N, C-alpha and C positions, 0 to 999 in steps of 0.2 A: 504494500500500500504506500509506504513512504517512498519507495523507489519510483512508483508511478507518479506520485506528487512531484518529485524532483524532475522527472522527465517532462511532465506537462508544464512545469514552471520554466524549465530551460527552453522548451519550444515556444512558450508565450513570450519570454524575454527576447529570444533571438528573432522571432518573427516580428515583434514590435520594433526592434532596432532596424530590421530590413524595411519596415513600413516607412520610417522617417528618413532612411538613408538611401532608398532606391531612387534612381534617376528617372525611371519610367513610372508614370502613374498606374499603369496596368500591373506592373510588378508589385507596387505598393498595395493595390487592392487584393491581389492574390495572397500576399503575405498577411494582410489583415484577415482574410478568410481563415488562414492557418491559425492565426492567433485566436480568433473566435472559436474555432473547433477545439483548441487546447483548453480554453476557458470552459467550454462545455464538458470536457473531460474532468476538469476540477469539480464541476457540479455533480457529475456522476460519482466521483470519489466521496463527495459530501452526502451521498444518498439522496440527491435531489434530482431524480430522473425526469420528472415533469418539467422542472426549470431548465434542465439541459436540453430537452427536446424543443421547448419553446424558444430557447436561445438559438438553437440551430435553425429552426424554421424562420424566426423573425429576423435575427441579425444576419446569420450566414446566408440565408436564402434570400429574403426580400430586400433588405437594406443594401446588401453588397451588390445585388443585381442592379439596384437603382444607382448606386455609385458607379458601377461599370458603364451603364448606359449614359450617365451624365458625362463621364470622362470621355467616352467615345463621341458623344454629340458635341462636346466642346472642341474637340480636335486640337488638343494642346500641342503646340510646336515650340521648340526651343528658340526659334527666331522671333516669335512674337512675345515670349515671356520676358518681362523686365528683370534686369539683374538687381539683386538686393544690394543695398548700400552697405558700406563697411560698418556703420553704426548699428544697423539692424543685425548683421552677423555677430558683432561683438556682444550685443544684448542677448542674442539667442544662446551663445556659448556661455555667458555668465549665468543666465537663468538655468540652463541645463546643469552647469557645474554646481550651483547652489542646491538644486533639487537632488543631485547625486550626493552631495555632502549631507543633506538632511536624511536621505535613505541610509547612508553609512552610519550616521549617528544613531538612528533608530534601531538598526540591526545590532550595533555595538552595545547599545544600552540594553537591548533584549526586550522582546515583546512576549508577555505571558498573558494568556487568555484562559480564564477559568470557565469550564462549561457551565452554562446556566441551568440546564436540565439534564437529566439522565438520558443516555442515548436511546432513541426509539427507532427501530428499523423501519417502521411504516410511515414516518413523518413526511418524506418527500415523494412518496409514491402518488401516482395519478388518482388512485382510489381515495386516499385520504384528502387530497386536494379537492376532489369532486365532492366528497361528503361535507367538508368544511364549507365549500362554496355554496352548496345547495341547502345547507342547514343553518349555519350561523349567519352567512352573508347573502341570503337569498334576496332580501329587499335591495341592498346596494347593487347586486348583480343585475336585477331586473330594471332598476332605475337607469343604470348605465346602458343597458341594451336599448331602452326607450330613447335615451339621449343620443346614442349612435344612430338609431333609426331616424330620429327627427333631423339630425345633421345630414344624413343621406338625402332625405326628402327635400331639405332646404337647398342642397347643392343642385339637385335635379330642377327644382323650381327656379333657382337663379339662372341655370343654364337655359331653361325654357323661356324665361322672361327676356333674356338677351336676344334669343332667336326671334321672339314675337316683336320685340322692340325694333330689331333690325328690319323686319319685314314691314312694320308699320311706318318706319321713317324712310323707306325706299321711295325714290321718286316715281310718281305715277305718270305713265305716258297717256296722252289723250287718245280716245278711241276714234277710229275712222267711221265714216257714215255707214259703210258696209257692215262693220262690226256691230254698230248700234242696231241696224235692221235685223241682223242675225240673232242678237240677244233678245229683241222684242218678240221675235217669232217663236 
């Protein structure tokens, strides 16, 4: 278990370093996917399988595909990218160095976390999450679903309103005499 934790931690840190140091945005996105998958591995080690699966579906699946499409649509070229000034580079190195010193001091000082409750093997499973969701939190769950439904209806109505408004403000061409006769008949 401990070996898997260190393996996932090493994969997370290395892929995160690749994300910020890669020259190609596509390589950064792929490294971020690897980082997200290793974090999902941490969730599995913590016996939170439901959270791991949601993490994979939402972050690794949906959001990273969105990032990839945005990067491809932007068509980033090195010729059009402005070069960062020397002051910006120095500020970035200083901020990173201070963050690294903070991490080293925290690790050197030692972090001890006492478990709040006794270990329960069924805590992170889908069954226990579902039972909690539909027993204790039924009202907030239903209210949020109604809220999401009303937001979707609002988006559809706003989209329809713009289409109707565009049709109403379109210029009207005068009818010819033949067209008037045809419509009267």
